[in-house]
Each structure stands twice: as C-alpha cells, then as structure tokens.
C-alpha positions in Angstrom: -2.7 -6.1 4.2 -1.3 -5.1 0.8 -1.4 -7.5 -2.1 0.0 -7.0 -5.6 -1.2 -8.7 -8.7 0.8 -7.6 -11.6 0.1 -3.9 -12.1 -2.8 -3.8 -9.7 -2.4 -3.5 -5.9 -5.0 -3.9 -3.1 -5.1 -2.5 0.5 -7.7 -4.2 2.7 -9.2 -3.0 5.9 -10.2 -6.0 8.0 -12.8 -5.7 10.8 -15.2 -8.0 12.5 -17.7 -9.9 10.4 -21.4 -9.6 10.9 -21.4 -5.8 11.1 -22.1 -3.3 8.3 -19.3 -0.8 7.9 -18.9 2.3 5.8 -15.4 2.9 4.4 -13.7 6.1 3.1 -10.2 5.8 1.8 -8.2 9.1 1.3 -4.8 9.6 -0.3 -2.5 11.7 2.0 0.7 11.6 0.1 2.1 10.3 -3.2 5.2 10.8 -5.4 5.1 13.9 -7.4 4.2 13.5 -11.0 1.3 13.6 -13.4 0.9 9.8 -13.5 1.5 8.8 -9.9 -1.3 6.2 -9.7 -5.0 5.6 -9.8 -7.3 4.8 -6.8 -10.6 3.0 -7.2 -13.2 1.6 -4.8 -12.6 4.4 -2.2 -15.8 3.5 -0.4 -15.2 -0.3 -0.2 -13.4 -2.5 2.2 -10.6 -3.1 -0.3 -8.9 -0.1 -2.0 -7.6 -0.8 -5.5 -4.5 0.9 -6.7 -3.1 0.8 -10.2 -0.5 2.6 -12.4 1.7 3.3 -9.4 5.2 4.8 -9.9 8.2 4.4 -7.7 7.9 6.1 -4.3 6.0 6.3 -1.1 2.2 6.4 -0.9 0.2 7.2 2.3 -3.5 6.5 2.8 -6.0 6.9 5.6 -9.1 4.7 5.9 -12.0 5.9 8.0 -14.5 3.2 9.1 -17.9 3.7 10.7 -20.7 1.6 11.8 -23.8 2.4 13.9 -22.4 3.8 17.1 -18.8 3.3 16.2 -16.0 5.1 14.3 -12.3 4.4 13.7 -9.5 5.3 11.4 -6.1 4.0 10.6 -3.3 4.6 8.1 -1.5 2.5 5.5 1.8 3.2 3.7 2.7 1.6 0.4 6.3 1.8 -1.0 6.8 1.0 -4.6 10.4 -0.1 -5.2 12.3 0.6 -8.4 11.9 -2.1 -11.1 14.9 -4.4 -11.1 16.2 -5.1 -14.6 18.2 -8.4 -15.1 21.8 -7.9 -16.1 23.0 -9.5 -19.3 
C-alpha cells in the first residue's frame, strides 16, 4: 500500500499480527539526480519517503521472523505536477 500525505509518502508491508518481524527496505532504482528523494525508517514496517521527484522508484523489503523469511518488491511512480491553466 502506498499512501501520500502532501510531500510525504509511505509504503507499508502488511503481515500477520501477533508475530515479531524484522524489516529491511532497500532502494533498487530511482530517477537520476542529486535530489531524487529521502528514505527514512528503513527498518520499520512502514517506509517513509519524502522529497521525491518525477519518475519511477523501485524498492525491496525483506521481512524475517523466527523460522521465516520473505521478500517482495514495490514500485512507486511520481507523476509530473499538473499546473492549472489560466
């Protein structure tokens, strides 16, 4: 699930409740540029993204628990800002 709140976006990994999970979010691809976004909370269930620029972002989340491991991928596309015409 991706949720945008103004300039801040969230990606949430959702698993069964009642278990203790360890999360590791990794950026696999992002638009080229010096200021192409900031990731925070890479070891939490919800990855926080801010200052994204137009383009495609690709992420991997690895999740582990006692006796279990899994990983999946998430893509985020930031569309160009639409300006109202006068």
